[in-house]
C-alpha positions, 0 to 999 in steps of 0.5 A: 473525517476527524480533525487532525492530528490523528493518532494510531496506537499499535502494540507489538508483543513477543517472547524471546522466540516465535512470532510477534503479535500486533494489536490495535483497538477494534480489529483482530490481532495479526502475527508477524515474523521476519521474512525469508530474506532475513532468515525468517520462516516466511510463513507470516506477515513481516514488517517489510511486507506490511509496509509495502501492503500499506502502500497498496492499501492506501492507494486503493482507499485514496483512489476510491475517494478520488474516483467518487469525487470525480464521478469516475465509474469503475468496477475493480482495482488490482494494485501490486507493489514491489518494494525494493529494500537496499543498504544505503550508507550502512542502513537498510532502507526502502529505496523504490516502490514500483506500483502496478495499478490495473483498473477495470472500468466501463467502456468510455473511460479513457486511459487518460482519465484512469491515469489521471485519477490514479496519479492523483490518488498516488500523490494523495496517499498519506502512506506514500507521502510518508516514505522517502523511497521513489514511487513509480506508478504504471497504470493499465486500463481494462474495459469491463465487457 
């Protein structure tokens, strides 16, 4: 890992109508638009969905590191996150993130091991740690057969 601080430069480019193009060095650009909830077309990533996706993605990537360090065998992780956006004191804010993590692991991996590793990953996720909304993690273990 590179020494801190890390800096991430992202550019957003748009005209007076249409989608926003998001770019960062070394990766393909993506387009965004307002979600249906904000009267957008709902046919592209929105800032709201990107933020919730970052929570899910960070959990998966952090879990990989935790599982590797603890030598926890696993074959698949499916993470679904529901972000709840509310009006709080006249400002829109994500107040809650409900995280459902379904881990597929070989027989012999216990629910306690899976839950402990996923809890450690959730607590170590820099995206979740950067957000003020409550986080609620539910873990489901499926044994690979």
